[in-house]
Phi, psi and omega in degrees: 000325183298322180296321178293320178299317180294323179290322176297316181298320180296330181270317190260346183097172185248024177291161176303323179294321178294318180297318180296316181292323177299319179295319179298316181294317179300320179295322177297313182292342180263010181304141189290341181279352182278145175236322177252316183280066187246183173301330177296320177294315178304312181299319180295320179294315178300318177299317184291335178295325191301313179292348180254353191301328180293343179275339185283151173282323181223086182299330179296316178298321180295316180294319177298318178298325176300316180297328184265345198294334174231028182298328171255119181221109176239009181073033180236092183305136182091306178295316180302313180296319179297314179295324178294319176296320176296325176297316178300316181297327182280323190265322189294333178300347178283345187255124175303324182296339183262005181304127180079000186246352189301311182295323179294317178299314180298320179296318180294319179300317180295329180298332184287354174294324183239348180053047183224067180292152177292151176305132180090354177276084189294319179297318178294321179296319181293314182296314181295320176298317181295322180292330180266359182301333180302332181299336183264358189286153175292343180259032183301323179300319178294320176301311182298321178294320179294323176298316180297322178295324179291335178252033183295342177284349182268129178302154187304313185293319179294319179295316180301317181293316181293319179293319178297321177298314180299311182295321178296322177297318178298313181296331181286345180290139179303323178218133174286327184242136188263334180275146177304314179295325178298315179297316182296320184284322198232342190303306185297315181295319182296316180297320179296317180296317181294316177301320180295320178293320176299318178298321179293330176279354180084023182245125178292145178243000000 
């Protein structure tokens, strides 16, 4: 937690308002019902932003958006991102470091619902690439199991169909990663991991 607190302070500043907001966000990411969208995921996204940060137009906005992108998580795709964006709109005006960035941060958070930034949207491309970097990880199996645990209320057959649709949609994209460094770092491994999970689900890729 100390490393995350220091990273938050470096991005958001050390004012009392920033400290309070950082504590609130950390508490949200540590909610007990989470299995994948945890402080570990937040840390991984922040780590993945760093090799891409030079590609972003506003790296500070991207880092702030990473902190907010799953700050509200109830397992309701689309709704969670919208509520997280609304939280950013409500809280960020308190921070001097966020001046002029509130709308951009909220926009970026909403983008993570579909991971489909427009061409030339460098901030969106960096955040979405960082959020999807997990697909290329050597611990992909642990990630897939954690996602299943978060949807443990969904019956197996329904989960299998929904998950296969999500993974198939990803594979159908011309590129999973939009930034040049993201493609170089993660594209090949991510496609291999996604195909392997589809095979495990019994779905041809």
